[in-house]
C-alpha positions as CSV (number, residue, x, y, z in Angstrom):
1,M,11.8,-24.0,57.0
2,H,9.8,-23.2,60.2
3,F,9.0,-20.0,59.1
4,F,6.8,-21.4,56.2
5,A,5.0,-23.9,58.8
6,N,4.3,-21.3,60.8
7,M,2.2,-19.0,58.3
8,N,-1.0,-19.5,57.6
9,I,-2.1,-20.5,54.3
10,G,-3.4,-17.7,52.8
11,K,0.2,-15.7,53.5
12,R,1.8,-19.1,51.9
13,L,-0.2,-18.8,48.8
14,N,0.3,-14.9,48.6
15,L,4.0,-15.4,48.8
16,G,3.9,-18.3,46.2
17,F,1.9,-16.0,43.8
18,A,4.2,-13.7,44.2
19,L,7.4,-16.1,43.1
20,V,5.7,-17.1,40.3
21,L,4.8,-13.3,39.5
22,C,8.3,-12.5,39.7
23,C,9.9,-15.5,37.6
24,A,7.1,-14.7,35.2
25,M,8.1,-11.0,34.8
26,G,11.8,-12.1,34.3
27,V,11.3,-14.4,32.0
28,I,8.8,-11.5,29.8
29,A,11.7,-8.9,30.3
30,L,14.1,-11.7,29.1
31,C,12.1,-12.5,25.9
32,I,11.5,-9.1,25.4
33,W,15.5,-8.1,25.6
34,R,16.1,-11.0,22.8
35,L,13.4,-9.8,20.8
36,H,15.3,-6.4,20.1
37,V,18.4,-8.3,19.9
38,V,16.9,-10.8,16.7
39,A,15.4,-7.3,15.2
40,D,18.4,-5.0,15.3
41,T,20.5,-8.3,14.2
42,T,17.6,-9.0,11.0
43,Q,17.6,-5.1,9.7
44,S,21.3,-5.3,10.1
45,M,21.3,-8.4,8.0
46,M,19.0,-7.3,5.7
47,Q,20.1,-3.5,5.1
48,Q,22.8,-4.1,2.3
49,P,20.3,-6.8,0.2
50,L,18.2,-3.6,0.4
51,A,20.0,-1.1,-0.6
52,K,21.1,-3.2,-3.8
53,E,17.3,-3.8,-4.7
54,R,16.3,-0.5,-4.3
55,L,19.1,0.4,-6.2
56,V,18.9,-1.5,-9.1
57,S,14.9,-0.9,-9.2
58,D,15.2,2.8,-8.8
59,W,18.2,2.4,-11.9
60,Y,15.7,0.5,-14.0
61,R,13.2,2.6,-13.9
62,T,15.9,5.3,-14.8
63,I,16.8,3.4,-17.9
64,H,13.3,2.1,-18.6
65,T,12.6,6.1,-18.9
66,S,15.2,6.6,-20.8
67,V,14.5,3.9,-23.8
68,R,11.1,5.5,-24.0
69,R,12.5,8.8,-24.7
70,T,15.4,8.1,-26.9
71,T,12.8,6.1,-28.6
72,A,10.1,9.1,-28.9
73,I,12.8,11.8,-30.2
74,A,13.7,8.8,-33.0
75,K,10.2,8.1,-34.1
76,S,9.2,11.5,-33.8
77,S,9.2,13.9,-37.3
78,D,9.7,17.1,-34.7
79,P,13.5,17.7,-34.9
80,S,13.2,20.3,-31.8
81,L,11.6,17.1,-29.6
82,G,15.9,16.3,-28.7
83,A,16.8,19.6,-27.6
84,F,13.3,19.6,-25.9
85,F,14.3,16.2,-23.7
86,A,18.0,17.2,-23.7
87,E,18.2,18.1,-20.0
88,D,15.9,15.4,-18.7
89,A,18.4,13.4,-21.0
90,A,21.6,14.4,-19.3
91,T,19.7,14.6,-15.5
92,A,19.1,10.6,-15.9
93,T,22.6,9.5,-17.8
94,K,24.4,11.6,-14.1
95,L,21.8,9.6,-12.0
96,S,22.2,6.4,-14.1
97,N,26.4,7.0,-13.6
98,G,25.5,7.8,-9.9
99,Q,23.0,4.7,-9.2
100,Q,26.2,2.5,-11.0
101,K,28.9,3.9,-8.9
102,E,26.9,3.5,-5.8
103,L,25.9,-0.5,-6.5
104,E,29.4,-1.1,-7.5
105,S,30.6,-0.6,-4.3
106,L,27.7,-2.9,-2.5
107,L,28.1,-5.9,-4.9
108,S,29.3,-8.8,-2.8
109,S,29.0,-11.9,-4.5
110,D,30.9,-13.6,-7.7
111,K,27.3,-13.7,-9.3
112,E,26.6,-10.3,-8.5
113,K,30.0,-9.1,-10.1
114,A,30.1,-10.8,-13.1
115,L,26.2,-10.0,-13.9
116,F,27.3,-6.4,-13.1
117,S,30.5,-6.8,-15.6
118,Q,28.0,-8.1,-18.4
119,L,25.8,-5.1,-17.6
120,T,28.4,-2.6,-18.0
121,A,29.3,-4.1,-21.7
122,V,25.4,-3.8,-22.7
123,R,25.9,-0.2,-21.4
124,K,28.5,1.1,-23.4
125,K,26.5,-0.6,-26.4
126,Y,23.7,1.2,-25.5
127,I,25.0,4.5,-24.9
128,A,26.9,4.5,-28.1
129,A,23.4,3.6,-29.5
130,R,21.6,6.3,-28.0
131,D,24.2,8.8,-28.8
132,A,24.4,8.0,-32.5
133,I,20.9,8.2,-32.5
134,S,20.7,12.0,-30.9
135,K,23.5,12.8,-33.3
136,A,21.7,11.7,-36.4
137,K,18.5,13.5,-35.2
138,T,20.3,16.9,-34.4
139,E,21.9,16.5,-38.0
140,G,18.5,16.0,-39.6
141,R,19.4,12.6,-40.5
142,V,16.1,11.1,-39.9
143,E,16.4,7.9,-42.1
144,D,19.7,7.1,-40.3
145,A,18.0,7.8,-36.7
146,A,15.1,5.5,-37.8
147,R,17.4,2.6,-38.9
148,L,19.7,3.3,-35.9
149,L,16.9,2.9,-33.6
150,E,15.6,-0.4,-35.2
151,Q,19.1,-1.9,-35.5
152,D,21.1,-0.8,-32.6
153,F,19.3,0.7,-30.5
154,A,16.5,-1.6,-29.9
155,M,18.7,-4.7,-29.3
156,A,20.7,-3.0,-27.1
157,A,18.0,-1.4,-24.8
158,K,16.6,-4.6,-24.2
159,G,19.5,-6.0,-23.3
160,Y,20.4,-3.2,-20.8
161,L,17.0,-3.6,-19.6
162,D,17.2,-7.4,-19.5
163,S,20.8,-7.3,-17.6
164,L,19.1,-4.8,-15.0
165,Q,16.1,-7.1,-14.6
166,Q,18.6,-10.1,-13.8
167,L,20.6,-8.3,-11.4
168,L,17.4,-7.4,-10.1
169,D,15.8,-11.0,-9.8
C-alpha cells in the first residue's frame, strides 16, 4: 500500500486507466468468443431445417414444371410434343426421385413423416395419371388424353402440389 501512497496523482491515474482498459479488453475478448459460439450453434441448429426447406422448395418447382409440361403435351394437337419433352420429363423424374430420397432421410418429426407418407400416396396417383396421358398421346388417342387430363391428372397434380406446399409450410 505504501507503493501507491508514494506515487504522484498522474501515475496513479495512469495505472487506474490501464487497469480499466485491460478489464475492458478482457470483457470484449470474452464477448467476441461467446458470439462465435452462438453463431456456430445457430448455424448447426438451422442447417437441417434450412436444407429441408430448400429441398422441398426445389422439389415443388420440379413438379410444378412437370405438371405444366404434361398439361401442354395433353392439350397440344402436335403429336411430336411428347417426344420433344421426353428427355426433360425423364430428367425431371430422376431429379424428383433423388429429391424425394434425400428429403426422406432428413425428416425428423412425426408430423413431417405423416405428411411425407401422404405425399408419397398422392405422388403415385400423379405418376399413374401422367404416364397414362403420355401413353394415350403416343398412341394417338387424343380424346382419351384430354379426358385423363381433366378427370385424373388435374386432381392428382393439384393434390401433389398441395401436399408439397403443406410439407414446405
